[in-house]
mmCIF entry with sequence, helices, sheets and N, C-alpha, C, O atoms, coordinates in Angstrom:
data_MODEL
# 
_entry.id   MODEL 
# 
_entity.id                         1 
_entity.type                       polymer 
_entity.pdbx_number_of_molecules   1 
# 
_entity_poly.entity_id                      1 
_entity_poly.type                           'polypeptide(L)' 
_entity_poly.nstd_linkage                   no 
_entity_poly.nstd_monomer                   no 
_entity_poly.pdbx_seq_one_letter_code       MGNLTEQIREAGVPRGDTVLVHSSFKSLGIRDPEEFLLAMLEVLGEYGTLLMPG 
_entity_poly.pdbx_seq_one_letter_code_can   MGNLTEQIREAGVPRGDTVLVHSSFKSLGIRDPEEFLLAMLEVLGEYGTLLMPG 
_entity_poly.pdbx_strand_id                 A 
# 
loop_
_entity_poly_seq.entity_id 
_entity_poly_seq.num 
_entity_poly_seq.mon_id 
_entity_poly_seq.hetero 
1 1  MET n 
1 2  GLY n 
1 3  ASN n 
1 4  LEU n 
1 5  THR n 
1 6  GLU n 
1 7  GLN n 
1 8  ILE n 
1 9  ARG n 
1 10 GLU n 
1 11 ALA n 
1 12 GLY n 
1 13 VAL n 
1 14 PRO n 
1 15 ARG n 
1 16 GLY n 
1 17 ASP n 
1 18 THR n 
1 19 VAL n 
1 20 LEU n 
1 21 VAL n 
1 22 HIS n 
1 23 SER n 
1 24 SER n 
1 25 PHE n 
1 26 LYS n 
1 27 SER n 
1 28 LEU n 
1 29 GLY n 
1 30 ILE n 
1 31 ARG n 
1 32 ASP n 
1 33 PRO n 
1 34 GLU n 
1 35 GLU n 
1 36 PHE n 
1 37 LEU n 
1 38 LEU n 
1 39 ALA n 
1 40 MET n 
1 41 LEU n 
1 42 GLU n 
1 43 VAL n 
1 44 LEU n 
1 45 GLY n 
1 46 GLU n 
1 47 TYR n 
1 48 GLY n 
1 49 THR n 
1 50 LEU n 
1 51 LEU n 
1 52 MET n 
1 53 PRO n 
1 54 GLY n 
# 
_struct_asym.id          A 
_struct_asym.entity_id   1 
# 
loop_
_struct_conf.conf_type_id 
_struct_conf.id 
_struct_conf.pdbx_PDB_helix_id 
_struct_conf.beg_label_comp_id 
_struct_conf.beg_label_asym_id 
_struct_conf.beg_label_seq_id 
_struct_conf.pdbx_beg_PDB_ins_code 
_struct_conf.end_label_comp_id 
_struct_conf.end_label_asym_id 
_struct_conf.end_label_seq_id 
_struct_conf.pdbx_end_PDB_ins_code 
_struct_conf.beg_auth_comp_id 
_struct_conf.beg_auth_asym_id 
_struct_conf.beg_auth_seq_id 
_struct_conf.end_auth_comp_id 
_struct_conf.end_auth_asym_id 
_struct_conf.end_auth_seq_id 
_struct_conf.pdbx_PDB_helix_class 
_struct_conf.details 
_struct_conf.pdbx_PDB_helix_length 
HELX_P HELX_P1 AA1 GLY A 2  ? GLU A 10 ? GLY A 2  GLU A 10 1 ? 9  
HELX_P HELX_P2 AA2 PHE A 25 ? LEU A 28 ? PHE A 25 LEU A 28 1 ? 4  
HELX_P HELX_P3 AA3 PRO A 33 ? LEU A 44 ? PRO A 33 LEU A 44 1 ? 12 
# 
_struct_conf_type.id          HELX_P 
_struct_conf_type.criteria    ? 
_struct_conf_type.reference   ? 
# 
_struct_sheet.id               AA1 
_struct_sheet.type             ? 
_struct_sheet.number_strands   2 
_struct_sheet.details          ? 
# 
_struct_sheet_order.sheet_id     AA1 
_struct_sheet_order.range_id_1   1 
_struct_sheet_order.range_id_2   2 
_struct_sheet_order.offset       ? 
_struct_sheet_order.sense        parallel 
# 
loop_
_struct_sheet_range.sheet_id 
_struct_sheet_range.id 
_struct_sheet_range.beg_label_comp_id 
_struct_sheet_range.beg_label_asym_id 
_struct_sheet_range.beg_label_seq_id 
_struct_sheet_range.pdbx_beg_PDB_ins_code 
_struct_sheet_range.end_label_comp_id 
_struct_sheet_range.end_label_asym_id 
_struct_sheet_range.end_label_seq_id 
_struct_sheet_range.pdbx_end_PDB_ins_code 
_struct_sheet_range.beg_auth_comp_id 
_struct_sheet_range.beg_auth_asym_id 
_struct_sheet_range.beg_auth_seq_id 
_struct_sheet_range.end_auth_comp_id 
_struct_sheet_range.end_auth_asym_id 
_struct_sheet_range.end_auth_seq_id 
AA1 1 THR A 18 ? LEU A 20 ? THR A 18 LEU A 20 
AA1 2 THR A 49 ? LEU A 51 ? THR A 49 LEU A 51 
# 
loop_
_atom_site.group_PDB 
_atom_site.id 
_atom_site.type_symbol 
_atom_site.label_atom_id 
_atom_site.label_alt_id 
_atom_site.label_comp_id 
_atom_site.label_asym_id 
_atom_site.label_entity_id 
_atom_site.label_seq_id 
_atom_site.pdbx_PDB_ins_code 
_atom_site.Cartn_x 
_atom_site.Cartn_y 
_atom_site.Cartn_z 
_atom_site.occupancy 
_atom_site.B_iso_or_equiv 
_atom_site.pdbx_formal_charge 
_atom_site.auth_seq_id 
_atom_site.auth_comp_id 
_atom_site.auth_asym_id 
_atom_site.auth_atom_id 
_atom_site.pdbx_PDB_model_num 
ATOM 1   N N  . MET A 1 1  ? 10.073 11.515  19.780 1.00 0.00 ? 1  MET A N  1 
ATOM 2   C CA . MET A 1 1  ? 10.598 10.200  19.659 1.00 0.00 ? 1  MET A CA 1 
ATOM 3   C C  . MET A 1 1  ? 12.029 10.164  20.120 1.00 0.00 ? 1  MET A C  1 
ATOM 4   O O  . MET A 1 1  ? 12.525 9.056   20.321 1.00 0.00 ? 1  MET A O  1 
ATOM 5   N N  . GLY A 1 2  ? 12.741 11.230  20.309 1.00 0.00 ? 2  GLY A N  1 
ATOM 6   C CA . GLY A 1 2  ? 14.084 11.140  20.648 1.00 0.00 ? 2  GLY A CA 1 
ATOM 7   C C  . GLY A 1 2  ? 14.242 10.682  22.150 1.00 0.00 ? 2  GLY A C  1 
ATOM 8   O O  . GLY A 1 2  ? 15.207 9.986   22.465 1.00 0.00 ? 2  GLY A O  1 
ATOM 9   N N  . ASN A 1 3  ? 13.312 11.063  23.062 1.00 0.00 ? 3  ASN A N  1 
ATOM 10  C CA . ASN A 1 3  ? 13.412 10.469  24.363 1.00 0.00 ? 3  ASN A CA 1 
ATOM 11  C C  . ASN A 1 3  ? 13.144 8.920   24.330 1.00 0.00 ? 3  ASN A C  1 
ATOM 12  O O  . ASN A 1 3  ? 13.843 8.174   25.015 1.00 0.00 ? 3  ASN A O  1 
ATOM 13  N N  . LEU A 1 4  ? 12.250 8.492   23.626 1.00 0.00 ? 4  LEU A N  1 
ATOM 14  C CA . LEU A 1 4  ? 12.096 7.094   23.620 1.00 0.00 ? 4  LEU A CA 1 
ATOM 15  C C  . LEU A 1 4  ? 13.246 6.285   22.966 1.00 0.00 ? 4  LEU A C  1 
ATOM 16  O O  . LEU A 1 4  ? 13.578 5.219   23.484 1.00 0.00 ? 4  LEU A O  1 
ATOM 17  N N  . THR A 1 5  ? 13.825 6.709   21.928 1.00 0.00 ? 5  THR A N  1 
ATOM 18  C CA . THR A 1 5  ? 15.013 6.326   21.348 1.00 0.00 ? 5  THR A CA 1 
ATOM 19  C C  . THR A 1 5  ? 16.152 6.118   22.386 1.00 0.00 ? 5  THR A C  1 
ATOM 20  O O  . THR A 1 5  ? 16.703 5.028   22.534 1.00 0.00 ? 5  THR A O  1 
ATOM 21  N N  . GLU A 1 6  ? 16.468 7.230   23.093 1.00 0.00 ? 6  GLU A N  1 
ATOM 22  C CA . GLU A 1 6  ? 17.383 7.194   24.145 1.00 0.00 ? 6  GLU A CA 1 
ATOM 23  C C  . GLU A 1 6  ? 17.126 6.248   25.241 1.00 0.00 ? 6  GLU A C  1 
ATOM 24  O O  . GLU A 1 6  ? 18.036 5.644   25.808 1.00 0.00 ? 6  GLU A O  1 
ATOM 25  N N  . GLN A 1 7  ? 15.764 6.112   25.563 1.00 0.00 ? 7  GLN A N  1 
ATOM 26  C CA . GLN A 1 7  ? 15.422 4.956   26.670 1.00 0.00 ? 7  GLN A CA 1 
ATOM 27  C C  . GLN A 1 7  ? 15.737 3.552   26.124 1.00 0.00 ? 7  GLN A C  1 
ATOM 28  O O  . GLN A 1 7  ? 16.138 2.653   26.864 1.00 0.00 ? 7  GLN A O  1 
ATOM 29  N N  . ILE A 1 8  ? 15.543 3.398   24.821 1.00 0.00 ? 8  ILE A N  1 
ATOM 30  C CA . ILE A 1 8  ? 15.785 1.948   24.313 1.00 0.00 ? 8  ILE A CA 1 
ATOM 31  C C  . ILE A 1 8  ? 17.347 1.808   24.367 1.00 0.00 ? 8  ILE A C  1 
ATOM 32  O O  . ILE A 1 8  ? 17.850 0.787   24.836 1.00 0.00 ? 8  ILE A O  1 
ATOM 33  N N  . ARG A 1 9  ? 18.059 2.772   23.916 1.00 0.00 ? 9  ARG A N  1 
ATOM 34  C CA . ARG A 1 9  ? 19.587 2.738   23.909 1.00 0.00 ? 9  ARG A CA 1 
ATOM 35  C C  . ARG A 1 9  ? 20.132 2.438   25.420 1.00 0.00 ? 9  ARG A C  1 
ATOM 36  O O  . ARG A 1 9  ? 21.019 1.619   25.663 1.00 0.00 ? 9  ARG A O  1 
ATOM 37  N N  . GLU A 1 10 ? 19.476 3.211   26.367 1.00 0.00 ? 10 GLU A N  1 
ATOM 38  C CA . GLU A 1 10 ? 19.979 3.066   27.701 1.00 0.00 ? 10 GLU A CA 1 
ATOM 39  C C  . GLU A 1 10 ? 19.561 1.635   28.377 1.00 0.00 ? 10 GLU A C  1 
ATOM 40  O O  . GLU A 1 10 ? 20.079 1.197   29.404 1.00 0.00 ? 10 GLU A O  1 
ATOM 41  N N  . ALA A 1 11 ? 18.587 1.014   27.664 1.00 0.00 ? 11 ALA A N  1 
ATOM 42  C CA . ALA A 1 11 ? 18.151 -0.319  28.147 1.00 0.00 ? 11 ALA A CA 1 
ATOM 43  C C  . ALA A 1 11 ? 19.116 -1.420  27.605 1.00 0.00 ? 11 ALA A C  1 
ATOM 44  O O  . ALA A 1 11 ? 18.972 -2.604  27.909 1.00 0.00 ? 11 ALA A O  1 
ATOM 45  N N  . GLY A 1 12 ? 20.046 -0.993  26.837 1.00 0.00 ? 12 GLY A N  1 
ATOM 46  C CA . GLY A 1 12 ? 21.116 -1.849  26.400 1.00 0.00 ? 12 GLY A CA 1 
ATOM 47  C C  . GLY A 1 12 ? 20.949 -2.460  24.872 1.00 0.00 ? 12 GLY A C  1 
ATOM 48  O O  . GLY A 1 12 ? 21.651 -3.360  24.412 1.00 0.00 ? 12 GLY A O  1 
ATOM 49  N N  . VAL A 1 13 ? 19.974 -1.848  24.246 1.00 0.00 ? 13 VAL A N  1 
ATOM 50  C CA . VAL A 1 13 ? 19.809 -2.511  22.973 1.00 0.00 ? 13 VAL A CA 1 
ATOM 51  C C  . VAL A 1 13 ? 20.851 -1.870  22.048 1.00 0.00 ? 13 VAL A C  1 
ATOM 52  O O  . VAL A 1 13 ? 20.837 -0.659  21.828 1.00 0.00 ? 13 VAL A O  1 
ATOM 53  N N  . PRO A 1 14 ? 21.752 -2.698  21.510 1.00 0.00 ? 14 PRO A N  1 
ATOM 54  C CA . PRO A 1 14 ? 22.853 -2.178  20.571 1.00 0.00 ? 14 PRO A CA 1 
ATOM 55  C C  . PRO A 1 14 ? 22.416 -2.108  19.004 1.00 0.00 ? 14 PRO A C  1 
ATOM 56  O O  . PRO A 1 14 ? 21.580 -2.829  18.459 1.00 0.00 ? 14 PRO A O  1 
ATOM 57  N N  . ARG A 1 15 ? 23.034 -1.269  18.527 1.00 0.00 ? 15 ARG A N  1 
ATOM 58  C CA . ARG A 1 15 ? 22.751 -1.109  16.932 1.00 0.00 ? 15 ARG A CA 1 
ATOM 59  C C  . ARG A 1 15 ? 23.127 -2.459  16.281 1.00 0.00 ? 15 ARG A C  1 
ATOM 60  O O  . ARG A 1 15 ? 24.099 -3.094  16.690 1.00 0.00 ? 15 ARG A O  1 
ATOM 61  N N  . GLY A 1 16 ? 22.362 -2.886  15.282 1.00 0.00 ? 16 GLY A N  1 
ATOM 62  C CA . GLY A 1 16 ? 22.706 -4.089  14.530 1.00 0.00 ? 16 GLY A CA 1 
ATOM 63  C C  . GLY A 1 16 ? 22.176 -5.357  15.170 1.00 0.00 ? 16 GLY A C  1 
ATOM 64  O O  . GLY A 1 16 ? 22.257 -6.407  14.533 1.00 0.00 ? 16 GLY A O  1 
ATOM 65  N N  . ASP A 1 17 ? 21.647 -5.339  16.366 1.00 0.00 ? 17 ASP A N  1 
ATOM 66  C CA . ASP A 1 17 ? 21.278 -6.409  17.182 1.00 0.00 ? 17 ASP A CA 1 
ATOM 67  C C  . ASP A 1 17 ? 19.865 -7.080  16.599 1.00 0.00 ? 17 ASP A C  1 
ATOM 68  O O  . ASP A 1 17 ? 19.210 -6.527  15.716 1.00 0.00 ? 17 ASP A O  1 
ATOM 69  N N  . THR A 1 18 ? 19.548 -8.138  17.110 1.00 0.00 ? 18 THR A N  1 
ATOM 70  C CA . THR A 1 18 ? 18.128 -8.751  16.820 1.00 0.00 ? 18 THR A CA 1 
ATOM 71  C C  . THR A 1 18 ? 17.431 -8.714  18.180 1.00 0.00 ? 18 THR A C  1 
ATOM 72  O O  . THR A 1 18 ? 17.887 -9.083  19.262 1.00 0.00 ? 18 THR A O  1 
ATOM 73  N N  . VAL A 1 19 ? 16.210 -8.184  17.898 1.00 0.00 ? 19 VAL A N  1 
ATOM 74  C CA . VAL A 1 19 ? 15.388 -7.959  19.254 1.00 0.00 ? 19 VAL A CA 1 
ATOM 75  C C  . VAL A 1 19 ? 13.986 -8.577  19.082 1.00 0.00 ? 19 VAL A C  1 
ATOM 76  O O  . VAL A 1 19 ? 13.283 -8.278  18.118 1.00 0.00 ? 19 VAL A O  1 
ATOM 77  N N  . LEU A 1 20 ? 13.608 -9.414  20.001 1.00 0.00 ? 20 LEU A N  1 
ATOM 78  C CA . LEU A 1 20 ? 12.209 -9.953  20.028 1.00 0.00 ? 20 LEU A CA 1 
ATOM 79  C C  . LEU A 1 20 ? 11.367 -9.201  21.049 1.00 0.00 ? 20 LEU A C  1 
ATOM 80  O O  . LEU A 1 20 ? 11.643 -9.192  22.249 1.00 0.00 ? 20 LEU A O  1 
ATOM 81  N N  . VAL A 1 21 ? 10.402 -8.617  20.551 1.00 0.00 ? 21 VAL A N  1 
ATOM 82  C CA . VAL A 1 21 ? 9.457  -7.836  21.587 1.00 0.00 ? 21 VAL A CA 1 
ATOM 83  C C  . VAL A 1 21 ? 8.147  -8.634  21.608 1.00 0.00 ? 21 VAL A C  1 
ATOM 84  O O  . VAL A 1 21 ? 7.322  -8.674  20.695 1.00 0.00 ? 21 VAL A O  1 
ATOM 85  N N  . HIS A 1 22 ? 8.078  -9.290  22.839 1.00 0.00 ? 22 HIS A N  1 
ATOM 86  C CA . HIS A 1 22 ? 6.872  -10.165 22.995 1.00 0.00 ? 22 HIS A CA 1 
ATOM 87  C C  . HIS A 1 22 ? 5.964  -9.683  24.188 1.00 0.00 ? 22 HIS A C  1 
ATOM 88  O O  . HIS A 1 22 ? 5.889  -10.287 25.259 1.00 0.00 ? 22 HIS A O  1 
ATOM 89  N N  . SER A 1 23 ? 5.256  -8.483  23.872 1.00 0.00 ? 23 SER A N  1 
ATOM 90  C CA . SER A 1 23 ? 4.549  -7.838  24.997 1.00 0.00 ? 23 SER A CA 1 
ATOM 91  C C  . SER A 1 23 ? 3.499  -6.950  24.228 1.00 0.00 ? 23 SER A C  1 
ATOM 92  O O  . SER A 1 23 ? 3.709  -6.561  23.079 1.00 0.00 ? 23 SER A O  1 
ATOM 93  N N  . SER A 1 24 ? 2.374  -6.658  24.926 1.00 0.00 ? 24 SER A N  1 
ATOM 94  C CA . SER A 1 24 ? 1.546  -5.781  24.346 1.00 0.00 ? 24 SER A CA 1 
ATOM 95  C C  . SER A 1 24 ? 2.012  -4.248  24.636 1.00 0.00 ? 24 SER A C  1 
ATOM 96  O O  . SER A 1 24 ? 2.643  -3.961  25.654 1.00 0.00 ? 24 SER A O  1 
ATOM 97  N N  . PHE A 1 25 ? 1.649  -3.296  23.656 1.00 0.00 ? 25 PHE A N  1 
ATOM 98  C CA . PHE A 1 25 ? 1.995  -2.096  23.922 1.00 0.00 ? 25 PHE A CA 1 
ATOM 99  C C  . PHE A 1 25 ? 1.418  -1.457  25.162 1.00 0.00 ? 25 PHE A C  1 
ATOM 100 O O  . PHE A 1 25 ? 2.062  -0.666  25.851 1.00 0.00 ? 25 PHE A O  1 
ATOM 101 N N  . LYS A 1 26 ? 0.119  -1.848  25.432 1.00 0.00 ? 26 LYS A N  1 
ATOM 102 C CA . LYS A 1 26 ? -0.569 -1.369  26.624 1.00 0.00 ? 26 LYS A CA 1 
ATOM 103 C C  . LYS A 1 26 ? 0.176  -1.649  27.974 1.00 0.00 ? 26 LYS A C  1 
ATOM 104 O O  . LYS A 1 26 ? 0.235  -0.841  28.901 1.00 0.00 ? 26 LYS A O  1 
ATOM 105 N N  . SER A 1 27 ? 0.724  -2.869  27.964 1.00 0.00 ? 27 SER A N  1 
ATOM 106 C CA . SER A 1 27 ? 1.489  -3.325  29.173 1.00 0.00 ? 27 SER A CA 1 
ATOM 107 C C  . SER A 1 27 ? 2.784  -2.662  29.325 1.00 0.00 ? 27 SER A C  1 
ATOM 108 O O  . SER A 1 27 ? 3.339  -2.588  30.421 1.00 0.00 ? 27 SER A O  1 
ATOM 109 N N  . LEU A 1 28 ? 3.323  -2.133  28.147 1.00 0.00 ? 28 LEU A N  1 
ATOM 110 C CA . LEU A 1 28 ? 4.627  -1.277  28.187 1.00 0.00 ? 28 LEU A CA 1 
ATOM 111 C C  . LEU A 1 28 ? 4.332  0.207   28.557 1.00 0.00 ? 28 LEU A C  1 
ATOM 112 O O  . LEU A 1 28 ? 5.279  0.928   28.872 1.00 0.00 ? 28 LEU A O  1 
ATOM 113 N N  . GLY A 1 29 ? 3.141  0.664   28.534 1.00 0.00 ? 29 GLY A N  1 
ATOM 114 C CA . GLY A 1 29 ? 2.762  1.941   28.607 1.00 0.00 ? 29 GLY A CA 1 
ATOM 115 C C  . GLY A 1 29 ? 2.960  2.863   27.405 1.00 0.00 ? 29 GLY A C  1 
ATOM 116 O O  . GLY A 1 29 ? 3.184  4.074   27.417 1.00 0.00 ? 29 GLY A O  1 
ATOM 117 N N  . ILE A 1 30 ? 2.828  2.026   26.355 1.00 0.00 ? 30 ILE A N  1 
ATOM 118 C CA . ILE A 1 30 ? 3.065  2.712   24.968 1.00 0.00 ? 30 ILE A CA 1 
ATOM 119 C C  . ILE A 1 30 ? 1.668  3.219   24.411 1.00 0.00 ? 30 ILE A C  1 
ATOM 120 O O  . ILE A 1 30 ? 0.749  2.422   24.224 1.00 0.00 ? 30 ILE A O  1 
ATOM 121 N N  . ARG A 1 31 ? 1.550  4.533   24.162 1.00 0.00 ? 31 ARG A N  1 
ATOM 122 C CA . ARG A 1 31 ? 0.314  4.966   23.593 1.00 0.00 ? 31 ARG A CA 1 
ATOM 123 C C  . ARG A 1 31 ? 0.358  5.007   22.096 1.00 0.00 ? 31 ARG A C  1 
ATOM 124 O O  . ARG A 1 31 ? -0.661 4.822   21.430 1.00 0.00 ? 31 ARG A O  1 
ATOM 125 N N  . ASP A 1 32 ? 1.575  5.257   21.539 1.00 0.00 ? 32 ASP A N  1 
ATOM 126 C CA . ASP A 1 32 ? 1.597  5.340   20.061 1.00 0.00 ? 32 ASP A CA 1 
ATOM 127 C C  . ASP A 1 32 ? 2.534  4.244   19.556 1.00 0.00 ? 32 ASP A C  1 
ATOM 128 O O  . ASP A 1 32 ? 3.753  4.415   19.520 1.00 0.00 ? 32 ASP A O  1 
ATOM 129 N N  . PRO A 1 33 ? 1.936  3.115   19.169 1.00 0.00 ? 33 PRO A N  1 
ATOM 130 C CA . PRO A 1 33 ? 2.882  2.016   18.528 1.00 0.00 ? 33 PRO A CA 1 
ATOM 131 C C  . PRO A 1 33 ? 3.871  2.400   17.435 1.00 0.00 ? 33 PRO A C  1 
ATOM 132 O O  . PRO A 1 33 ? 4.996  1.910   17.345 1.00 0.00 ? 33 PRO A O  1 
ATOM 133 N N  . GLU A 1 34 ? 3.362  3.322   16.607 1.00 0.00 ? 34 GLU A N  1 
ATOM 134 C CA . GLU A 1 34 ? 4.109  3.814   15.435 1.00 0.00 ? 34 GLU A CA 1 
ATOM 135 C C  . GLU A 1 34 ? 5.409  4.416   16.017 1.00 0.00 ? 34 GLU A C  1 
ATOM 136 O O  . GLU A 1 34 ? 6.511  4.048   15.608 1.00 0.00 ? 34 GLU A O  1 
ATOM 137 N N  . GLU A 1 35 ? 5.252  5.368   16.998 1.00 0.00 ? 35 GLU A N  1 
ATOM 138 C CA . GLU A 1 35 ? 6.440  6.005   17.691 1.00 0.00 ? 35 GLU A CA 1 
ATOM 139 C C  . GLU A 1 35 ? 7.402  4.887   18.162 1.00 0.00 ? 35 GLU A C  1 
ATOM 140 O O  . GLU A 1 35 ? 8.587  4.977   17.843 1.00 0.00 ? 35 GLU A O  1 
ATOM 141 N N  . PHE A 1 36 ? 6.996  3.907   18.852 1.00 0.00 ? 36 PHE A N  1 
ATOM 142 C CA . PHE A 1 36 ? 7.734  2.896   19.404 1.00 0.00 ? 36 PHE A CA 1 
ATOM 143 C C  . PHE A 1 36 ? 8.446  2.087   18.260 1.00 0.00 ? 36 PHE A C  1 
ATOM 144 O O  . PHE A 1 36 ? 9.643  1.819   18.369 1.00 0.00 ? 36 PHE A O  1 
ATOM 145 N N  . LEU A 1 37 ? 7.780  1.730   17.258 1.00 0.00 ? 37 LEU A N  1 
ATOM 146 C CA . LEU A 1 37 ? 8.366  0.884   16.200 1.00 0.00 ? 37 LEU A CA 1 
ATOM 147 C C  . LEU A 1 37 ? 9.469  1.825   15.422 1.00 0.00 ? 37 LEU A C  1 
ATOM 148 O O  . LEU A 1 37 ? 10.507 1.310   15.007 1.00 0.00 ? 37 LEU A O  1 
ATOM 149 N N  . LEU A 1 38 ? 9.218  3.127   15.254 1.00 0.00 ? 38 LEU A N  1 
ATOM 150 C CA . LEU A 1 38 ? 10.139 3.882   14.637 1.00 0.00 ? 38 LEU A CA 1 
ATOM 151 C C  . LEU A 1 38 ? 11.444 4.181   15.467 1.00 0.00 ? 38 LEU A C  1 
ATOM 152 O O  . LEU A 1 38 ? 12.530 4.303   14.900 1.00 0.00 ? 38 LEU A O  1 
ATOM 153 N N  . ALA A 1 39 ? 11.302 4.293   16.792 1.00 0.00 ? 39 ALA A N  1 
ATOM 154 C CA . ALA A 1 39 ? 12.410 4.425   17.716 1.00 0.00 ? 39 ALA A CA 1 
ATOM 155 C C  . ALA A 1 39 ? 13.223 3.184   17.738 1.00 0.00 ? 39 ALA A C  1 
ATOM 156 O O  . ALA A 1 39 ? 14.452 3.251   17.724 1.00 0.00 ? 39 ALA A O  1 
ATOM 157 N N  . MET A 1 40 ? 12.532 1.956   17.774 1.00 0.00 ? 40 MET A N  1 
ATOM 158 C CA . MET A 1 40 ? 13.248 0.670   17.755 1.00 0.00 ? 40 MET A CA 1 
ATOM 159 C C  . MET A 1 40 ? 14.047 0.599   16.564 1.00 0.00 ? 40 MET A C  1 
ATOM 160 O O  . MET A 1 40 ? 15.234 0.289   16.668 1.00 0.00 ? 40 MET A O  1 
ATOM 161 N N  . LEU A 1 41 ? 13.484 0.874   15.324 1.00 0.00 ? 41 LEU A N  1 
ATOM 162 C CA . LEU A 1 41 ? 14.230 0.717   14.028 1.00 0.00 ? 41 LEU A CA 1 
ATOM 163 C C  . LEU A 1 41 ? 15.355 1.704   14.026 1.00 0.00 ? 41 LEU A C  1 
ATOM 164 O O  . LEU A 1 41 ? 16.452 1.364   13.583 1.00 0.00 ? 41 LEU A O  1 
ATOM 165 N N  . GLU A 1 42 ? 15.153 2.875   14.482 1.00 0.00 ? 42 GLU A N  1 
ATOM 166 C CA . GLU A 1 42 ? 16.350 3.789   14.498 1.00 0.00 ? 42 GLU A CA 1 
ATOM 167 C C  . GLU A 1 42 ? 17.507 3.402   15.335 1.00 0.00 ? 42 GLU A C  1 
ATOM 168 O O  . GLU A 1 42 ? 18.667 3.637   14.997 1.00 0.00 ? 42 GLU A O  1 
ATOM 169 N N  . VAL A 1 43 ? 17.134 2.734   16.558 1.00 0.00 ? 43 VAL A N  1 
ATOM 170 C CA . VAL A 1 43 ? 18.132 2.198   17.403 1.00 0.00 ? 43 VAL A CA 1 
ATOM 171 C C  . VAL A 1 43 ? 18.928 1.048   16.780 1.00 0.00 ? 43 VAL A C  1 
ATOM 172 O O  . VAL A 1 43 ? 20.147 0.956   16.922 1.00 0.00 ? 43 VAL A O  1 
ATOM 173 N N  . LEU A 1 44 ? 18.178 0.159   16.071 1.00 0.00 ? 44 LEU A N  1 
ATOM 174 C CA . LEU A 1 44 ? 18.710 -1.113  15.457 1.00 0.00 ? 44 LEU A CA 1 
ATOM 175 C C  . LEU A 1 44 ? 19.489 -0.708  14.331 1.00 0.00 ? 44 LEU A C  1 
ATOM 176 O O  . LEU A 1 44 ? 20.565 -1.282  14.158 1.00 0.00 ? 44 LEU A O  1 
ATOM 177 N N  . GLY A 1 45 ? 19.105 0.241   13.485 1.00 0.00 ? 45 GLY A N  1 
ATOM 178 C CA . GLY A 1 45 ? 19.876 0.679   12.307 1.00 0.00 ? 45 GLY A CA 1 
ATOM 179 C C  . GLY A 1 45 ? 19.571 -0.392  11.178 1.00 0.00 ? 45 GLY A C  1 
ATOM 180 O O  . GLY A 1 45 ? 18.777 -1.327  11.283 1.00 0.00 ? 45 GLY A O  1 
ATOM 181 N N  . GLU A 1 46 ? 20.300 -0.099  10.153 1.00 0.00 ? 46 GLU A N  1 
ATOM 182 C CA . GLU A 1 46 ? 20.074 -0.747  8.851  1.00 0.00 ? 46 GLU A CA 1 
ATOM 183 C C  . GLU A 1 46 ? 20.285 -2.256  8.960  1.00 0.00 ? 46 GLU A C  1 
ATOM 184 O O  . GLU A 1 46 ? 19.610 -3.005  8.254  1.00 0.00 ? 46 GLU A O  1 
ATOM 185 N N  . TYR A 1 47 ? 21.195 -2.734  9.817  1.00 0.00 ? 47 TYR A N  1 
ATOM 186 C CA . TYR A 1 47 ? 21.379 -4.167  9.837  1.00 0.00 ? 47 TYR A CA 1 
ATOM 187 C C  . TYR A 1 47 ? 20.691 -4.954  11.116 1.00 0.00 ? 47 TYR A C  1 
ATOM 188 O O  . TYR A 1 47 ? 20.818 -6.166  11.291 1.00 0.00 ? 47 TYR A O  1 
ATOM 189 N N  . GLY A 1 48 ? 20.005 -4.146  11.912 1.00 0.00 ? 48 GLY A N  1 
ATOM 190 C CA . GLY A 1 48 ? 19.289 -4.882  12.984 1.00 0.00 ? 48 GLY A CA 1 
ATOM 191 C C  . GLY A 1 48 ? 17.902 -5.416  12.557 1.00 0.00 ? 48 GLY A C  1 
ATOM 192 O O  . GLY A 1 48 ? 17.308 -5.001  11.561 1.00 0.00 ? 48 GLY A O  1 
ATOM 193 N N  . THR A 1 49 ? 17.439 -6.363  13.382 1.00 0.00 ? 49 THR A N  1 
ATOM 194 C CA . THR A 1 49 ? 16.290 -7.163  13.145 1.00 0.00 ? 49 THR A CA 1 
ATOM 195 C C  . THR A 1 49 ? 15.208 -6.930  14.301 1.00 0.00 ? 49 THR A C  1 
ATOM 196 O O  . THR A 1 49 ? 15.514 -7.187  15.466 1.00 0.00 ? 49 THR A O  1 
ATOM 197 N N  . LEU A 1 50 ? 14.118 -6.510  14.016 1.00 0.00 ? 50 LEU A N  1 
ATOM 198 C CA . LEU A 1 50 ? 13.041 -6.438  14.907 1.00 0.00 ? 50 LEU A CA 1 
ATOM 199 C C  . LEU A 1 50 ? 11.921 -7.529  14.753 1.00 0.00 ? 50 LEU A C  1 
ATOM 200 O O  . LEU A 1 50 ? 11.295 -7.587  13.695 1.00 0.00 ? 50 LEU A O  1 
ATOM 201 N N  . LEU A 1 51 ? 11.677 -8.320  15.694 1.00 0.00 ? 51 LEU A N  1 
ATOM 202 C CA . LEU A 1 51 ? 10.730 -9.441  15.660 1.00 0.00 ? 51 LEU A CA 1 
ATOM 203 C C  . LEU A 1 51 ? 9.609  -9.135  16.677 1.00 0.00 ? 51 LEU A C  1 
ATOM 204 O O  . LEU A 1 51 ? 9.846  -8.788  17.834 1.00 0.00 ? 51 LEU A O  1 
ATOM 205 N N  . MET A 1 52 ? 8.405  -9.285  16.178 1.00 0.00 ? 52 MET A N  1 
ATOM 206 C CA . MET A 1 52 ? 7.219  -9.008  16.945 1.00 0.00 ? 52 MET A CA 1 
ATOM 207 C C  . MET A 1 52 ? 6.110  -9.870  16.481 1.00 0.00 ? 52 MET A C  1 
ATOM 208 O O  . MET A 1 52 ? 5.524  -9.649  15.421 1.00 0.00 ? 52 MET A O  1 
ATOM 209 N N  . PRO A 1 53 ? 5.782  -10.979 17.373 1.00 0.00 ? 53 PRO A N  1 
ATOM 210 C CA . PRO A 1 53 ? 4.677  -11.863 16.941 1.00 0.00 ? 53 PRO A CA 1 
ATOM 211 C C  . PRO A 1 53 ? 3.398  -11.081 16.800 1.00 0.00 ? 53 PRO A C  1 
ATOM 212 O O  . PRO A 1 53 ? 3.264  -10.032 17.430 1.00 0.00 ? 53 PRO A O  1 
ATOM 213 N N  . GLY A 1 54 ? 2.445  -11.538 16.001 1.00 0.00 ? 54 GLY A N  1 
ATOM 214 C CA . GLY A 1 54 ? 1.281  -10.782 15.811 1.00 0.00 ? 54 GLY A CA 1 
ATOM 215 C C  . GLY A 1 54 ? 0.105  -11.351 16.628 1.00 0.00 ? 54 GLY A C  1 
ATOM 216 O O  . GLY A 1 54 ? -0.999 -10.810 16.581 1.00 0.00 ? 54 GLY A O  1 
# 
């Protein structure tokens, strides 16, 4: 997960921000959605917000 976390940070997602992800995991090349979610939550931290429509 460390590499994915760093990639998210390098993409410019700051700690404590609000992020809307409106894409399919498949189109992003993500094979493990849980790994992606955990990495996003780690980057955003306690006060960040992750929004993902179902």
